[in-house]
N, C-alpha and C positions, 0 to 999 in steps of 0.2 A: 451424550448428556442432553436431556430435553429441557432446554432453557426457554424462558418466555421470549417470544419474537419481538424485537424492537420494530415499531412501526412508525412511519412518518408520512406526511402528506405534503404536497407542494401546491402552493397557490399559483399554478400556471394555467393559463387559459387553454381550453380544449380547442382543437382545430374544428372549424366548421367549413369544410372545403366546398360543399355544394352550394350553400347560400352565398358564400363569398364569391365564388366563381360566377354565379348567376348575376349577382349585383355588378361585379366588375365588368362582365360582358355587356350588361345592360347599359352601363355608363358609356362604354366604348362605342356601342351601337348608336346611342343617341348622339354622341359627339360626331360620328361620321355621317349620320343622317343630316345633322346641321351643316356639315361640310358640303354635302350634296345639294342642300337647299341654297347655300351661298353660291355654289358653283353655277346653279341653274339661273341665278339672277345676274351672273356676270362678275362675280367677285372672286374669281379663281385665284388671282395672285394674293389677295388679302387673306383669304381663307387658308391658303397653303402656308403662308408665313405664320399665321396664328397657331395652326396646329403644330407646325415645326417648333415654334417657341414653347408650346405646352410640353412637348415631348423632351426638348433639349434641356429645359430648366427644371424638369421634375414636377411642374404644376399639374400635369395630367395624372401622374402617379399620386400626388397629394390629394387631388380631387377624388380619385377612385377610393383611396384609403379613407378619406373623410366620410364619403358616402357609405362605405362598407362598415366603418366602425362607429357610425352614429354621430359624426361631427367632432368639433374640437374638444369636447369633454373627455374623450379618450386619447391617450398619448399616441403619437405617430410611430412609436418604436415597435408596434406590433408587426408580426410577419405572417400574412395570410396567403392563401393560394393566389388570390388576385394580385397581391403585392409581388409575389414571386414572378408571376407572368409578366407584369409590367416591368419589374426590375430586369428581367432577362432581355427585354426589348429596348431598354434605355441605354444610352451611352454612359461611359464612366463618369461618375459624379452626379448622375441624375437619379440615383436610386434613393428610396426612403431609408430612414435609419433602421438598421438591423444588426444583429450580433452573431458571429460564428463563435460558439462557446467552446473554445479549446482550453481546457483547464490546465493552467500552468502552475498550479499550487503544489505540485508533487515535491519529491525530495530534491535537495540541491545536488548539483553534479559533484561527483567525487572522482578522484583520480583512481586509476585501476582499470579493471575490466568487468563488464557484465556478461552473463553467461549466454552462450548459444543454446538453442534447444539441443537435445541429445543427438541430433543428426550429425554433429561434428562440424557445423559451420563455424567460421572464425568469429570470435566475440568482437563486439564493437565497444568504443569507450563509453563509460557510464553516462557521461554528459549527453552524448548523442542519443543513447537509449532512453534516458529519462525524458528528453524533449519529445522523442517519437512516441513514448508511452503516453505522455500527457496529451499529445495531439490525437492519438488514436482512441483514447478511452472515452472521452465525452464530447467529441466533435458533433455539433448539431445546432439547429436554430432554436431559439427560445424567446418567449414573450418577456418583456420587461414592463410590467404594468405599475411599477412604482409602489408595490405593496411590500411592507416589511414583514417577513415571516418571523414568528417567534419560535424559539426552540421548544418551549413547553407545548405549543400547539402541534408540533411536528412529531413528537416522539414520546412514548410512554416508557419511563425508566423503572427498573426494579429497585427494590430496597437494597442499598449497598451497606455492607458491614465493614468498617475500617479496622484493620488489624495492624497496629504499629509493630515495627521490627524490634527485635532485641539485639543489642550490640554484643559482639563477640570479640575474640582476639585472634592473632595469627596462629597461636598454638592450639586454640580450642576449635578444632575442625570437627563439626558434628556431622554424622552420617545417619541417615534414615535407612537402615539396612532391611530391605524387603527381599533380598536374595537368599538370606540365611547363611552366608559365608562368614567365616571369621576373618576379619581384616585388621591389620595393624597399621594404622595411618601413619604413625610416627616412623615406623621402619620403612614403609613405602616412600615416604618423603625423602629419606636419605639416599634412596637409590636414584641413579641418573636416569633421565628420560631417554628412551630409545628413539629419539627424533633428531635429525640433523638437517638443517636448511642451508642451502648455499645458492649463490647467483641471484639474478633478478627475475627469474621465472616465477609464476604463481606458486605461492607456498600454502595459501589458505583458500579453502572453498567454503563459501557461505551459501547454504541451501535451505529451503523451507519445504519439508514434507507436507505440512499443513499450511500452505501459503495463504489460504483464505481466512485464517484466524484473525479476528479483529478485537477491538477493545470496547469499553463502555462509550457509546456515542455521547458527544457533547456539542456545544454550539459551534465550535471550530472544526469538529471532525464528525459531522453528521452524515454517515455513509448510507448507501443503499444496501440493506442486508440481502445476501443470497441464502442464508440460513441464520438461525440465531447466533449472534456474535461472530458472524462470518460475512465476508464481502469479497466481490471480485474487483473492487476498486483498490488497486495496489497501493495508492498513496495513503490509505487508511488502515492497512492490514500489517501483519508482521513483516511483510516485504518492505514496507517503509522503514521499519525498525532495522531490517537488514541493511538498507541504504545508509542508515546512520552509523551502524557498526563499520561498514565499508569505508565511510568517510573518515572515521577515526584511524583505521588501519592505513589509509592513504596518507594521512598527515604524519604517521609514524614511519613511513617508508616500507611498509609490509606489503609485498605483492600478493594480490588476491584475485579471485573470481567470485562474483556474486550472481548466483542463479536466481533470477526473478520469475521463474515459471511457477505455475500453480499445479500441484499434483493431487490435490484432494477434491477437485471439482471437475465434472459434475458428480463423481462418485467418491465418497470418503473411503469406502472399502478399496483396498489395493493401493492406497497412496504410498505406503512404504515400499512396495514392490516397484512402483513407477519411479520414485526418487532414487532407489538403489540402482536401477538401470542407468539413470542419469549420472550418478556418482561413478559407476564403473566406466562410463563413457569419458568423463572428465579425467579420471586416473589414467586411462589409456592415452588420451590426448596430451595430458600434462602430468607426466611422472613426477614432476617437482612438487606436486601437492602432497603435503605431509599432515596437514591439520584440516579436519572437516567439522564445521559448526552447523548443526541442524537447528535453526532458530524457530522457536514456537512461542505460543502464548498459553499460560496455564488457565485452568478453570476450576474454581472452588465454589460450590453452591451449597446453601443450607437446605434443610428439609422443607422449609416453607417457600423455597424459590428465591430467597435472597442470595445475592452474590457477594463474595468477599473481594476486598482490595487490600493488598499488603503494601505497606509504604515504609520507606526508609528516609531518614532525615540526614542529609549530607550537607553540612554547613547551612547555607540558606535555601537549599533546594530540597523539596519534597518529591520523591520519585518512587517508582515501583521497586519491588525486589526482584532478584533473579535467582534461578535455581538450576543447578547442574544435575541432569538425570543420566546415570551411567549404567550401561547394560552389562550383563554377564551371560554365562551359559547355563544358568540354573534351571531354565525351562527345557533343557535338553538339546538345544540347538548349538551347533558348532561355533565357538567363540573362544579359542584357546588363549588369546592374548588380551583378554579383557582387563587384566591388571595393569597393562601398559596404558590403556586409556584412562583407567581409574587414577593412575599416578599423575597423569596430566591434569585431571580434574582437581586432585589434591593441591597441586602447585598453583592452579588458577584460584582455588578457594583461599589458599594461604595469602596470595597477593591481594585479593579483594578484602580479606579480613584485616590485612595490614593497612591498606589505604583507606578503605571505606567500611568500617566495622559493622554497619547495619545493612549493607547492600545485599548480601547473599543469604539465602535460606540454607538449611542443611542439605548436603549432597544426598540425593536419592539413589541408592544402589538397587537396581531392579533385576528381576529374573529374566527380563526380555533383552533383546539385542539392540533394537532401534537402528539397524544398519551399521552399527559401530564395529562390526567385524571387518569392514572395508579397509581400515587403516589402524595403526596403533596410536593415532592422534585424533580420534573421533570423539565428539561430545554432543550431547543434546542440551540445548540452552533454552530454558523457559524464562521469558521476560514479561513480568507482570501477570495479572489475572484478568478475568472478564470484568471485574469491578474497577480495574484501573483505566485511566484514560490513555490515549495515544501519547500525549505529551509526557505523562509520567513514565511511560515505557521508553520513550526516546531518551529522557534524561538518564534512566537506569542503564540503558545499553551503552551510553557514552562512558559512564563510569566503568562498566564491565570492559569496554573496549580498551580503555587506558590500562587497566590491570592486565588484560590478556596480551596487549602489545608489549608490556614489560616482560612477560614470560616468554613470548614468542621471539622477541629480539635476542634473548639469551641463547636461543637455539641456532642462530646463524653462525656458521663456521667460516 
């Protein structure tokens, strides 16, 4: 889908490495020329102590930065090449102000496990992985020039069409049947689910075939796009929504693995093949996995390029809607047990309709498989649309998580 690219600009100063270096070296050269003059007239001790004091208390660094930045009118928080040279030579405590920008605003730690890559390495706790992710993603030096950036200056947003949800009931389970099969939802709901969970081993796998999918940028979640409505910054994408779902499961005592890898970048083509390989790897390593949730973000666009946001009102909270997309063998690919997956979707839909009547859109029954042939407990979950914000999606997945936890808890033996 060819959506308008969200663009933003940052009021960050550009590096001017050569002039800064020349200026800094010039100041250092002048300082040491003065030292030699003082030494030649017999002021060795005094000059040595003066230079030592400059270096030890940071005044030399401050002088160089002041010279380099044009005097006190510019703040000393800038980090230039000369400042880096001086800081490297100074003892601890003598460096000018600077910041290592490790972004720690990602998802809160959740109990459970985060996924290893498909190589089969042991997973590490989510809390450790989240901290490492935050440290790795945006570590770098930046200028702080005291300028307040406005969201309106940074990004151009499309027209958003709001589509309020319609409330439904537990018995009224709507299905958007694109597969062409006759399905009797009432009869399927009466059949028991062919899923049995036991023990404390991981029972649920949360994965993202399209992990770079993101939401409508806003002031709090203004990400760097890798493609329209996509980003590699995991704290702004559907991976962050997966973190929230994992947190709900952790609070309900459901053992899970959350795969936070990205399978749709740099190539969108083949992403389902790559995620399927990962799924098979997890099933081999953790035979206890019975339910697989492939979490996505939906995209609905009008002919004029406007984007839709679907919203549900749950008590005082306005959130996105969710949709279950269920595969079949209608396209001719082998998927003999698709009805078992569909039964799970019906139970989930009924629970959502009971607890939160406006949360779920009709189930979409598709002719494609979406990797759901891997287990009899596989679903594809769409949380929100391109017109929804990340916060609306996070609220929606929390409600879905509570409903899903109710259904999954009943499967423990």
